[in-house]
FINUMAR-68441 format. One line per field, with one value per atom (N, C-alpha, C, CB): chain; z negated, x negated, y negated; residue in three letters; atom name. Coordinates in Angstrom, 1 decimal, always signed. Atoms other than C-alpha are relative to their C-alpha. Glycine has a CB too. Layout:
kette: A,...;
w: Z,...;
u: X,...;
v: Y,...;
rest: ALA,...;
atom: CA,...;
! end
This chain:
kette: A,A,A,A,A,A,A,A,A,A,A,A,A,A,A,A,A,A,A,A,A,A,A,A,A,A,A,A,A,A,A,A,A,A,A,A,A,A,A,A,A,A,A,A,A,A,A,A,A,A,A,A,A,A,A,A,A,A,A,A,A,A,A,A,A,A,A,A,A,A,A,A,A,A,A,A,A,A,A,A,A,A,A,A,A,A,A,A,A,A,A,A,A,A,A,A,A,A,A,A,A,A,A,A,A,A,A,A,A,A,A,A,A,A,A,A,A,A,A,A,A,A,A,A,A,A,A,A,A,A,A,A,A,A,A,A,A,A,A,A,A,A,A,A,A,A,A,A,A,A,A,A,A,A,A,A,A,A,A,A,A,A,A,A,A,A,A,A,A,A,A,A,A,A,A,A,A,A,A,A,A,A,A,A,A,A,A,A,A,A,A,A,A,A,A,A,A,A,A,A,A,A,A,A,A,A,A,A,A,A,A,A,A,A,A,A,A,A,A,A,A,A,A,A,A,A,A,A,A,A,A,A,A,A,A,A,A,A,A,A,A,A,A,A,A,A,A,A,A,A,A,A,A,A,A,A,A,A,A,A,A,A,A,A,A,A,A,A,A,A,A,A,A,A,A,A,A,A,A,A,A,A,A,A,A,A,A,A,A,A,A,A,A,A,A,A,A,A,A,A,A,A,A,A,A,A,A,A,A,A,A,A,A,A,A,A,A,A,A,A,A,A,A,A,A,A,A,A,A,A,A,A,A,A,A,A,A,A,A,A,A,A,A,A,A,A,A,A,A,A,A,A,A,A,A,A,A,A,A,A,A,A,A,A,A,A,A,A,A,A,A,A,A,A,A,A,A,A,A,A,A,A,A,A,A,A,A,A,A,A,A,A,A,A,A,A,A,A,A,A,A,A,A,A,A,A,A,A,A,A,A,A,A,A,A,A,A,A,A,A,A,A,A,A,A,A,A,A,A,A,A,A,A,A,A,A,A,A,A,A,A,A,A,A,A,A,A,A,A,A,A,A,A,A,A,A,A,A,A,A,A,A,A,A,A,A,A,A,A,A,A,A,A,A,A,A,A,A,A,A,A,A,A,A,A,A,A,A,A,A,A,A,A,A,A,A,A,A,A,A,A,A,A,A,A,A,A,A,A,A,A,A,A,A,A,A,A,A,A,A,A,A,A,A,A,A,A,A,A,A,A,A,A,A,A,A,A,A,A,A,A,A,A,A,A,A,A,A,A,A,A,A;
w: -0.7,-29.5,+1.0,+0.6,-1.0,-26.7,-0.6,+0.8,+0.7,-29.2,-0.4,-1.2,+0.4,-30.5,+1.1,-0.7,-1.2,-27.0,+0.5,+1.1,-0.5,-26.1,-0.9,+0.0,+0.9,-29.3,+0.2,-1.4,-0.2,-28.7,+1.3,+0.1,-1.3,-25.1,-0.2,+1.1,+0.3,-26.3,-0.8,-0.6,+0.9,-29.0,+0.8,-1.2,-0.8,-26.7,+1.0,+0.6,-1.0,-24.0,-0.7,+0.8,+0.6,-26.5,-0.6,-1.1,+0.6,-28.0,+1.1,-0.8,-1.0,-24.8,+1.0,+0.8,-1.0,-22.3,+1.3,-0.4,-1.3,-18.9,+1.0,+0.4,-1.0,-16.3,+1.3,-0.5,-1.3,-12.8,+1.0,+0.4,-1.0,-11.2,+0.6,-0.7,-0.8,-8.5,+0.4,+1.2,-0.5,-7.7,+1.4,-0.8,-1.5,-4.0,+0.4,+0.6,-0.7,-1.7,+0.5,+1.1,-0.4,-1.2,+0.7,-1.3,-0.7,+1.3,-0.1,+1.5,+0.1,+0.4,-1.5,+0.6,+1.4,-2.7,-0.7,+0.0,+0.8,-5.4,-0.1,-1.4,+0.2,-5.7,+1.3,-0.9,-1.3,-1.9,+0.0,+1.1,+0.0,-1.2,+0.7,+0.6,-0.8,+1.3,-0.2,+1.5,+0.1,+0.8,+1.1,-1.4,-1.1,+3.8,-0.5,+1.3,+0.5,+2.8,+1.2,-1.0,-1.1,+5.2,-0.5,+0.8,+0.3,+4.9,+1.1,-0.2,-1.1,+6.7,-0.4,+0.4,+0.2,+7.1,+0.7,+0.6,-0.5,+7.6,+1.2,-1.1,-1.2,+10.3,+1.1,-0.4,-1.0,+12.3,+1.0,-0.6,-1.0,+15.6,+0.1,+1.3,-0.1,+15.6,-1.2,+0.0,+1.2,+12.1,+0.2,-1.3,-0.3,+13.2,+1.0,+0.6,-1.0,+16.2,-0.7,+1.1,+0.7,+13.9,-0.8,-1.0,+0.9,+11.5,+0.8,-0.8,-0.8,+14.3,+0.9,+0.8,-1.0,+16.6,-0.4,+1.2,+0.5,+14.8,-1.3,-0.2,+1.3,+11.3,+0.0,-0.8,+0.0,+12.2,+0.3,+1.1,-0.4,+13.8,-1.2,+1.3,+1.2,+10.8,-1.1,-0.6,+1.0,+8.5,+0.3,+0.0,-0.4,+10.4,-0.2,+1.5,+0.0,+10.7,-1.3,+1.1,+1.2,+7.4,-1.3,+0.2,+1.2,+4.9,-0.4,+0.1,+0.3,+5.1,-0.3,+1.2,+0.3,+4.9,-1.3,+1.1,+1.4,+1.6,+0.1,-0.8,-0.1,+3.0,-0.3,+1.4,+0.1,+2.9,-0.6,+1.3,+0.4,+1.5,+0.6,-1.6,-0.4,+2.7,-1.0,+1.4,+0.9,+0.5,+0.9,-1.1,-0.7,+2.1,-0.9,+0.6,+0.8,+0.8,+0.8,-0.4,-0.6,+1.5,+0.3,-0.8,-0.4,+3.4,+0.8,+0.8,-0.7,+4.2,+0.7,-1.0,-0.8,+7.0,+0.1,+1.4,+0.0,+6.1,-1.1,+1.3,+1.1,+3.7,+0.3,-0.1,-0.3,+5.5,-0.4,+1.5,+0.4,+5.2,-1.5,+0.7,+1.5,+1.6,-0.7,-0.5,+0.6,+0.8,+0.2,+0.5,-0.3,+2.5,-0.8,+1.5,+0.8,+0.7,-1.5,+0.0,+1.3,-2.6,-0.2,-0.4,+0.0,-1.8,-0.1,+1.2,+0.0,-1.0,-1.4,+1.1,+1.3,-4.3,-1.1,-0.3,+1.1,-6.3,-0.1,+0.3,-0.1,-5.2,+0.0,+1.2,+0.1,-6.5,+0.5,-1.4,-0.4,-5.9,+1.5,-0.8,-1.4,-2.3,+0.8,+0.2,-0.7,-1.4,+1.3,-0.9,-1.3,+1.3,+1.0,-0.3,-0.9,+2.8,+0.5,-0.7,-0.4,+2.9,+1.0,-1.2,-0.9,+4.4,+1.4,-0.6,-1.3,+7.2,+0.7,-0.2,-0.7,+7.9,+0.5,-1.0,-0.4,+8.0,+1.3,-1.1,-1.2,+10.5,+1.2,-0.3,-1.1,+12.6,+0.7,-0.5,-0.6,+13.1,-0.2,-0.7,+0.2,+12.8,+0.7,+0.3,-0.8,+15.6,-0.5,+1.5,+0.5,+13.8,-1.1,-0.5,+1.2,+10.7,+0.1,-1.2,-0.1,+11.7,+1.0,+0.4,-0.9,+13.2,-0.9,+0.9,+0.7,+12.2,+0.2,-1.5,-0.2,+12.5,-1.3,+0.7,+1.3,+8.8,-0.9,-0.7,+1.0,+5.8,-0.5,-1.1,+0.5,+4.6,+0.9,-0.3,-1.0,+7.8,+0.1,+1.4,+0.0,+7.9,-1.2,+0.0,+1.2,+4.3,+0.1,-1.2,-0.2,+5.3,+0.9,+0.6,-0.9,+8.2,-0.8,+1.2,+0.8,+5.8,-0.9,-0.8,+1.0,+3.2,+0.8,-0.7,-0.8,+5.9,+0.5,+1.2,-0.5,+7.4,-1.1,+0.6,+1.1,+4.1,-0.5,-1.2,+0.4,+3.1,+1.0,-0.1,-1.1,+6.5,+0.0,+1.4,+0.1,+6.0,-1.3,+0.1,+1.2,+2.6,-1.2,+0.3,+1.1,+0.4,-0.9,+0.5,+1.0,-2.7,-0.7,-1.1,+0.5,-3.4,-0.5,+1.2,+0.6,-5.7,+0.2,-1.6,-0.4,-4.2,-1.2,+1.1,+1.2,-7.4,-1.0,-0.6,+1.0,-9.5,+0.5,-0.5,-0.6,-7.1,+0.1,+1.4;
u: +0.7,+28.3,-1.0,+1.0,+0.9,+26.8,-1.2,+0.8,+1.1,+24.6,-1.0,+0.4,+0.9,+23.3,-0.8,+0.9,+0.7,+22.5,-1.0,+1.1,+1.0,+20.7,-1.2,+0.7,+1.1,+18.7,-0.8,+0.5,+0.7,+17.9,-0.9,+1.0,+0.7,+16.8,-1.3,+0.8,+1.1,+14.6,-1.1,+0.5,+0.9,+13.1,-0.8,+0.7,+0.6,+12.4,-1.0,+1.0,+0.9,+10.9,-1.3,+0.7,+1.2,+8.5,-0.9,+0.4,+0.7,+7.5,-0.7,+0.9,+0.6,+6.9,-0.8,+1.1,+0.9,+4.2,+0.3,-1.5,-0.3,+5.7,-1.0,+1.5,+1.0,+3.0,+0.4,-1.4,-0.5,+4.4,-1.1,+1.2,+1.1,+1.0,-0.4,-1.3,+0.3,+0.2,-1.5,+0.9,+1.3,-3.3,+0.1,-0.9,-0.1,-3.7,-1.2,+0.0,+1.1,-5.8,-0.9,+0.6,+1.0,-9.0,-1.2,-0.5,+1.2,-11.8,-1.0,+0.3,+1.0,-14.9,-0.4,+0.4,+0.4,-16.6,+1.0,-1.4,-1.0,-14.3,-0.4,+0.1,+0.4,-16.4,-0.4,-1.3,+0.2,-16.5,+0.6,+0.6,-0.4,-16.1,+1.3,-1.1,-1.2,-13.3,+0.9,-0.4,-0.9,-10.2,+1.0,+0.8,-1.0,-8.1,+1.1,-0.7,-1.2,-4.6,+0.8,+0.9,-0.7,-2.9,+1.3,-0.9,-1.3,+0.8,+0.3,+1.1,-0.2,+1.6,+1.0,-1.3,-0.9,+4.1,-0.6,+1.4,+0.7,+2.7,+0.7,-0.1,-0.7,+5.3,+0.0,+1.4,+0.0,+4.7,-1.2,-0.2,+1.1,+2.8,-0.9,+0.7,+0.8,+1.5,-1.0,+0.8,+0.8,+0.1,-1.1,+0.8,+0.9,-1.5,-1.1,+0.7,+0.9,-3.0,-1.1,+0.7,+1.0,-4.6,-0.9,+0.8,+0.8,-5.8,-1.1,+0.8,+0.8,-7.3,-1.0,+0.8,+0.8,-8.7,-0.6,+0.9,+0.5,-9.2,-0.8,+1.1,+0.7,-10.1,-1.4,+0.9,+1.4,-13.2,-1.0,-0.1,+0.9,-14.8,-0.1,+0.5,+0.0,-13.8,-0.8,+1.4,+0.8,-15.3,-1.4,+0.5,+1.4,-18.5,-0.6,-0.2,+0.6,-19.0,+0.1,+0.7,-0.2,-17.6,+0.1,+1.3,-0.2,-16.7,-1.3,+1.1,+1.2,-19.8,-1.2,-0.4,+1.1,-22.0,+0.3,-0.1,-0.3,-20.3,+0.7,-1.2,-0.6,-18.8,+1.5,-0.3,-1.4,-15.2,+0.5,+0.7,-0.7,-12.8,+1.4,+0.0,-1.4,-9.4,+0.9,+0.1,-1.0,-6.4,+1.1,+0.4,-1.1,-3.9,+1.2,-0.3,-1.2,-0.4,+1.1,+0.3,-1.1,+2.6,+1.1,+0.4,-1.2,+5.5,+0.8,-0.3,-0.7,+7.5,+1.3,+0.4,-1.1,+10.0,+1.1,-0.5,-1.0,+12.0,-0.4,+0.1,+0.2,+12.3,-1.2,+1.2,+1.2,+9.6,-1.2,+0.0,+1.2,+7.1,-0.1,+0.1,+0.0,+8.1,-0.6,+1.4,+0.5,+7.5,-1.5,+0.8,+1.4,+4.1,-0.8,-0.2,+0.6,+3.2,-0.1,+0.7,+0.1,+4.0,-1.1,+1.4,+1.1,+1.6,-1.3,+0.1,+1.3,-1.2,-0.2,+0.1,+0.2,-0.6,-0.2,+1.2,+0.1,-0.3,-1.4,+1.0,+1.3,-3.7,-1.1,-0.1,+0.9,-5.9,-1.4,-0.1,+1.4,-9.2,-0.1,-0.4,+0.1,-8.3,+0.9,+0.5,-1.0,-5.9,-0.5,+0.3,+0.5,-8.1,-0.2,-1.4,+0.1,-8.9,+1.3,-0.8,-1.3,-5.3,+0.6,+1.0,-0.5,-4.3,-0.6,-0.3,+0.7,-6.9,+0.5,-1.5,-0.4,-5.8,+1.5,+0.0,-1.4,-2.1,+0.1,+0.9,+0.0,-2.7,-0.7,-0.7,+0.7,-5.1,+0.8,-1.3,-0.8,-2.6,+1.5,-0.4,-1.4,+0.7,+1.0,+0.1,-1.0,+2.4,+0.2,-0.5,-0.1,+1.7,+1.1,-1.3,-0.9,+3.8,+1.2,-0.8,-1.2,+6.2,+1.0,-0.4,-1.0,+8.9,+1.1,-0.7,-1.1,+12.2,+1.3,-0.3,-1.3,+15.9,+0.6,+1.0,-0.5,+16.4,-1.2,+0.9,+1.1,+14.4,-0.6,+0.5,+0.5,+14.2,-1.0,+1.2,+0.9,+12.7,-1.3,+0.6,+1.2,+10.2,-0.9,+0.4,+0.8,+9.2,-0.7,+0.9,+0.6,+8.5,-1.2,+1.0,+1.1,+6.3,-1.1,+0.5,+1.0,+4.5,-0.7,+0.6,+0.6,+3.9,-0.9,+1.1,+0.7,+2.8,-1.3,+0.8,+1.2,+0.4,-1.1,+0.4,+1.0,-1.2,-0.6,+0.7,+0.6,-1.6,-1.0,+1.2,+0.9,-3.2,-1.3,+0.7,+1.2,-5.6,-0.8,+0.4,+0.7,-6.6,+0.2,-1.4,-0.3,-5.0,+1.0,+0.6,-0.8,-3.7,+1.0,-0.9,-1.0,-0.5,+1.2,+0.4,-1.2,+2.3,+1.1,-0.2,-1.0,+5.3,+0.9,+0.8,-0.9,+7.4,-0.6,+0.3,+0.6,+4.9,-0.3,-1.3,+0.3,+4.4,+1.3,-0.6;
v: -1.1,-11.6,-0.5,+0.9,+0.6,-13.7,-0.6,-1.0,+0.6,-15.5,+1.1,-0.8,-1.1,-12.2,+0.6,+1.1,-0.6,-10.8,-1.0,+0.2,+0.9,-14.0,+0.0,-1.4,+0.0,-13.9,+1.3,-0.1,-1.3,-10.2,+0.0,+1.1,+0.1,-10.9,-0.9,-0.6,+0.9,-13.8,+0.7,-1.3,-0.7,-11.7,+1.1,+0.7,-1.1,-8.7,-0.6,+0.9,+0.5,-10.9,-0.6,-1.1,+0.5,-12.5,+1.1,-0.9,-1.1,-9.1,+0.8,+0.9,-0.8,-7.2,-0.8,+0.8,+0.6,-7.9,+0.6,+0.0,-0.6,-7.3,-0.5,-0.3,+0.4,-7.3,+0.7,+0.4,-0.5,-6.9,-0.2,-0.7,+0.1,-7.5,+1.3,-0.6,-1.2,-5.0,-0.1,+0.1,+0.0,-4.0,+0.3,+1.1,-0.1,-4.5,+0.9,-1.3,-0.8,-2.3,-1.0,+1.0,+1.0,-4.2,+0.7,-0.8,-0.5,-3.7,-1.2,+0.3,+1.0,-5.6,-0.3,-1.3,+0.4,-7.1,-0.8,-0.6,+0.8,-8.4,-1.5,+0.6,+1.4,-11.6,-0.7,+0.0,+0.6,-12.4,-1.4,+0.9,+1.4,-16.1,-0.2,-0.8,+0.2,-15.6,+1.3,-0.1,-1.1,-13.5,-0.1,-0.1,-0.1,-12.5,+0.9,+0.6,-0.8,-11.4,+0.4,-0.9,-0.5,-9.1,+0.7,+1.1,-0.6,-8.3,+1.0,-1.0,-1.0,-5.1,+1.1,+0.7,-1.2,-2.2,+1.2,-0.4,-1.2,+1.3,+0.6,+1.0,-0.6,+2.1,-1.0,+0.3,+1.1,-1.1,+0.3,-1.4,-0.3,-0.4,-1.2,+0.3,+1.2,-4.0,+0.0,-1.3,-0.1,-3.5,+1.0,+0.3,-1.0,-0.3,-0.4,+1.3,+0.6,-2.1,-0.9,-0.8,+0.9,-4.7,+0.9,-0.9,-0.9,-2.0,+0.8,+0.9,-0.8,+0.1,-0.7,+1.0,+0.7,-2.5,-1.3,-0.3,+1.3,-5.8,+0.1,-1.0,-0.2,-4.7,+0.5,+0.9,-0.5,-2.7,-1.1,+1.1,+1.1,-5.9,-0.9,-0.7,+0.9,-8.0,+0.6,-0.3,-0.7,-5.4,-0.1,+1.5,+0.1,-5.3,-1.3,+0.5,+1.3,-9.0,-0.8,-0.8,+0.8,-10.3,+0.7,-0.8,-0.8,-7.6,+0.7,+1.0,-0.7,-5.5,-0.9,+0.9,+1.0,-8.7,-0.7,-1.0,+0.6,-9.7,-1.3,+0.0,+1.3,-12.9,+0.0,-0.5,-0.1,-11.8,+1.3,-0.4,-1.2,-9.3,+0.0,+0.3,+0.0,-8.2,+0.7,+0.8,-0.6,-7.5,+0.4,-1.0,-0.5,-5.3,+0.0,+1.4,+0.1,-6.1,+0.7,-1.4,-0.7,-3.9,-0.9,+1.2,+0.7,-5.4,+1.0,-1.3,-1.1,-2.3,-0.4,+1.2,+0.4,-2.7,+1.1,-0.3,-1.1,+0.4,+1.0,+0.7,-0.9,+3.3,+0.9,+0.9,-0.8,+5.4,-0.7,+0.5,+0.8,+2.6,-0.2,-1.4,+0.1,+2.1,+1.2,-0.3,-1.2,+5.7,+0.2,+1.2,-0.1,+5.7,-1.0,-0.3,+1.0,+2.5,+0.4,-1.4,-0.5,+4.1,+1.0,+0.7,-1.0,+7.0,-0.7,+0.9,+0.7,+4.5,-0.6,-1.1,+0.6,+2.7,+1.0,-0.9,-1.1,+5.9,+0.6,+1.1,-0.7,+7.3,-1.1,+0.9,+1.1,+4.4,+0.3,-0.5,-0.4,+6.3,+0.3,+1.1,-0.3,+7.1,-1.0,+1.4,+0.8,+4.2,-0.6,-1.1,+0.5,+2.6,+1.1,-0.7,-1.2,+6.0,+0.5,+1.1,-0.5,+7.0,-1.1,+0.2,+1.0,+3.6,+0.1,-1.4,-0.2,+4.0,+1.2,+0.1,-1.2,+7.5,-0.1,+1.2,+0.2,+6.6,-0.9,-0.6,+0.9,+3.8,+0.7,-1.3,-0.6,+5.8,+1.1,+0.6,-1.1,+8.6,-0.2,+1.3,+0.4,+6.7,+0.9,-1.4,-0.7,+8.6,+1.4,+0.0,-1.3,+11.9,+0.2,+0.5,-0.2,+11.2,-0.9,-0.3,+0.8,+8.4,+0.5,-1.5,-0.6,+10.5,+0.7,+1.0,-0.6,+12.1,-0.8,+0.2,+0.7,+11.3,-0.5,+0.9,+0.4,+10.9,-0.3,+1.1,+0.3,+9.6,+1.3,-0.9,-1.3,+13.2,+0.7,+0.9,-0.5,+14.4,-0.7,+0.0,+0.8,+11.5,+0.3,-1.5,-0.3,+12.3,+1.3,+0.0,-1.3,+15.9,-0.2,+1.0,+0.2,+14.7,-0.7,-0.8,+0.7,+12.3,+1.0,-1.1,-1.0,+15.1,+0.9,+0.7,-0.9,+17.5,-0.6,+0.6,+0.7,+15.0,-0.2,-1.4,+0.2,+14.1,+1.3,-0.7,-1.3,+17.7,+0.5,+1.1,-0.4,+18.5,-0.8,-0.2,+0.8,+15.6,+0.2,-1.5,-0.3,+16.9,-0.9,+0.1,+0.9,+14.3,+0.7,-1.4,-0.7,+15.9,-1.0,+0.6,+1.0,+13.8,+0.7,-0.9,-0.5,+14.6,-1.0,+0.4,+1.0,+12.8,-0.3,+0.5,+0.2,+13.3,-1.0,+1.3,+0.9,+11.3,-1.3,+0.7,+1.3,+8.5,-0.9,+0.1;
rest: UNK,UNK,UNK,UNK,UNK,UNK,UNK,UNK,UNK,UNK,UNK,UNK,UNK,UNK,UNK,UNK,UNK,UNK,UNK,UNK,UNK,UNK,UNK,UNK,UNK,UNK,UNK,UNK,UNK,UNK,UNK,UNK,UNK,UNK,UNK,UNK,UNK,UNK,UNK,UNK,UNK,UNK,UNK,UNK,UNK,UNK,UNK,UNK,UNK,UNK,UNK,UNK,UNK,UNK,UNK,UNK,UNK,UNK,UNK,UNK,UNK,UNK,UNK,UNK,UNK,UNK,UNK,UNK,UNK,UNK,UNK,UNK,UNK,UNK,UNK,UNK,UNK,UNK,UNK,UNK,UNK,UNK,UNK,UNK,UNK,UNK,UNK,UNK,UNK,UNK,UNK,UNK,UNK,UNK,UNK,UNK,UNK,UNK,UNK,UNK,UNK,UNK,UNK,UNK,UNK,UNK,UNK,UNK,UNK,UNK,UNK,UNK,UNK,UNK,UNK,UNK,UNK,UNK,UNK,UNK,UNK,UNK,UNK,UNK,UNK,UNK,UNK,UNK,UNK,UNK,UNK,UNK,UNK,UNK,UNK,UNK,UNK,UNK,UNK,UNK,UNK,UNK,UNK,UNK,UNK,UNK,UNK,UNK,UNK,UNK,UNK,UNK,UNK,UNK,UNK,UNK,UNK,UNK,UNK,UNK,UNK,UNK,UNK,UNK,UNK,UNK,UNK,UNK,UNK,UNK,UNK,UNK,UNK,UNK,UNK,UNK,UNK,UNK,UNK,UNK,UNK,UNK,UNK,UNK,UNK,UNK,UNK,UNK,UNK,UNK,UNK,UNK,UNK,UNK,UNK,UNK,UNK,UNK,UNK,UNK,UNK,UNK,UNK,UNK,UNK,UNK,UNK,UNK,UNK,UNK,UNK,UNK,UNK,UNK,UNK,UNK,UNK,UNK,UNK,UNK,UNK,UNK,UNK,UNK,UNK,UNK,UNK,UNK,UNK,UNK,UNK,UNK,UNK,UNK,UNK,UNK,UNK,UNK,UNK,UNK,UNK,UNK,UNK,UNK,UNK,UNK,UNK,UNK,UNK,UNK,UNK,UNK,UNK,UNK,UNK,UNK,UNK,UNK,UNK,UNK,UNK,UNK,UNK,UNK,UNK,UNK,UNK,UNK,UNK,UNK,UNK,UNK,UNK,UNK,UNK,UNK,UNK,UNK,UNK,UNK,UNK,UNK,UNK,UNK,UNK,UNK,UNK,UNK,UNK,UNK,UNK,UNK,UNK,UNK,UNK,UNK,UNK,UNK,UNK,UNK,UNK,UNK,UNK,UNK,UNK,UNK,UNK,UNK,UNK,UNK,UNK,UNK,UNK,UNK,UNK,UNK,UNK,UNK,UNK,UNK,UNK,UNK,UNK,UNK,UNK,UNK,UNK,UNK,UNK,UNK,UNK,UNK,UNK,UNK,UNK,UNK,UNK,UNK,UNK,UNK,UNK,UNK,UNK,UNK,UNK,UNK,UNK,UNK,UNK,UNK,UNK,UNK,UNK,UNK,UNK,UNK,UNK,UNK,UNK,UNK,UNK,UNK,UNK,UNK,UNK,UNK,UNK,UNK,UNK,UNK,UNK,UNK,UNK,UNK,UNK,UNK,UNK,UNK,UNK,UNK,UNK,UNK,UNK,UNK,UNK,UNK,UNK,UNK,UNK,UNK,UNK,UNK,UNK,UNK,UNK,UNK,UNK,UNK,UNK,UNK,UNK,UNK,UNK,UNK,UNK,UNK,UNK,UNK,UNK,UNK,UNK,UNK,UNK,UNK,UNK,UNK,UNK,UNK,UNK,UNK,UNK,UNK,UNK,UNK,UNK,UNK,UNK,UNK,UNK,UNK,UNK,UNK,UNK,UNK,UNK,UNK,UNK,UNK,UNK,UNK,UNK,UNK,UNK,UNK,UNK,UNK,UNK,UNK,UNK,UNK,UNK,UNK,UNK,UNK,UNK,UNK,UNK,UNK,UNK,UNK,UNK,UNK,UNK,UNK,UNK,UNK,UNK,UNK,UNK,UNK,UNK,UNK,UNK,UNK,UNK,UNK,UNK,UNK,UNK,UNK,UNK,UNK,UNK,UNK,UNK,UNK,UNK,UNK,UNK,UNK,UNK,UNK,UNK,UNK,UNK,UNK,UNK,UNK,UNK,UNK,UNK,UNK,UNK,UNK,UNK,UNK,UNK,UNK,UNK,UNK,UNK,UNK,UNK,UNK,UNK,UNK,UNK,UNK,UNK,UNK,UNK,UNK,UNK,UNK,UNK,UNK,UNK,UNK,UNK,UNK,UNK,UNK,UNK,UNK,UNK,UNK,UNK,UNK,UNK,UNK,UNK,UNK,UNK,UNK,UNK,UNK,UNK,UNK,UNK,UNK,UNK,UNK;
atom: N,CA,C,CB,N,CA,C,CB,N,CA,C,CB,N,CA,C,CB,N,CA,C,CB,N,CA,C,CB,N,CA,C,CB,N,CA,C,CB,N,CA,C,CB,N,CA,C,CB,N,CA,C,CB,N,CA,C,CB,N,CA,C,CB,N,CA,C,CB,N,CA,C,CB,N,CA,C,CB,N,CA,C,CB,N,CA,C,CB,N,CA,C,CB,N,CA,C,CB,N,CA,C,CB,N,CA,C,CB,N,CA,C,CB,N,CA,C,CB,N,CA,C,CB,N,CA,C,CB,N,CA,C,CB,N,CA,C,CB,N,CA,C,CB,N,CA,C,CB,N,CA,C,CB,N,CA,C,CB,N,CA,C,CB,N,CA,C,CB,N,CA,C,CB,N,CA,C,CB,N,CA,C,CB,N,CA,C,CB,N,CA,C,CB,N,CA,C,CB,N,CA,C,CB,N,CA,C,CB,N,CA,C,CB,N,CA,C,CB,N,CA,C,CB,N,CA,C,CB,N,CA,C,CB,N,CA,C,CB,N,CA,C,CB,N,CA,C,CB,N,CA,C,CB,N,CA,C,CB,N,CA,C,CB,N,CA,C,CB,N,CA,C,CB,N,CA,C,CB,N,CA,C,CB,N,CA,C,CB,N,CA,C,CB,N,CA,C,CB,N,CA,C,CB,N,CA,C,CB,N,CA,C,CB,N,CA,C,CB,N,CA,C,CB,N,CA,C,CB,N,CA,C,CB,N,CA,C,CB,N,CA,C,CB,N,CA,C,CB,N,CA,C,CB,N,CA,C,CB,N,CA,C,CB,N,CA,C,CB,N,CA,C,CB,N,CA,C,CB,N,CA,C,CB,N,CA,C,CB,N,CA,C,CB,N,CA,C,CB,N,CA,C,CB,N,CA,C,CB,N,CA,C,CB,N,CA,C,CB,N,CA,C,CB,N,CA,C,CB,N,CA,C,CB,N,CA,C,CB,N,CA,C,CB,N,CA,C,CB,N,CA,C,CB,N,CA,C,CB,N,CA,C,CB,N,CA,C,CB,N,CA,C,CB,N,CA,C,CB,N,CA,C,CB,N,CA,C,CB,N,CA,C,CB,N,CA,C,CB,N,CA,C,CB,N,CA,C,CB,N,CA,C,CB,N,CA,C,CB,N,CA,C,CB,N,CA,C,CB,N,CA,C,CB,N,CA,C,CB,N,CA,C,CB,N,CA,C,CB,N,CA,C,CB,N,CA,C,CB,N,CA,C,CB,N,CA,C,CB,N,CA,C,CB,N,CA,C,CB,N,CA,C,CB,N,CA,C,CB,N,CA,C,CB,N,CA,C,CB,N,CA,C,CB,N,CA,C,CB,N,CA,C,CB,N,CA,C,CB,N,CA,C,CB,N,CA,C,CB,N,CA,C,CB,N,CA,C,CB,N,CA,C,CB,N,CA,C,CB,N,CA,C,CB,N,CA,C,CB,N,CA,C,CB,N,CA,C,CB,N,CA,C,CB,N,CA,C,CB,N,CA,C,CB,N,CA,C,CB;
! end
């Protein structure tokens, strides 16, 4: 039986193409010579500080000139950050815009005593900002 399961696993792994590659949120030209990789959590105040105060200068000096691009990679430090990151990844055509909005107004939606309350604040915030997000599909 063990041999059969091993053969089945080997067969299925050779037949299926499992691609776990995630498309990261990118600001800048894809062919920029420099790639800056930023690991961040949407509920982290230090990450919000970087995004609101450092990133605009980097964007102006390096990204807008085509010299560099920034890849924002999620490193959620909790369930609320994870749920917000899922929304950013889910809305590919608005991901950078949502990311900027969430960091700019972090204190508006990062609140609640439970994950359920925090999710309600996140949903309400995104709706108020005009982002049409279906939480159940993300």
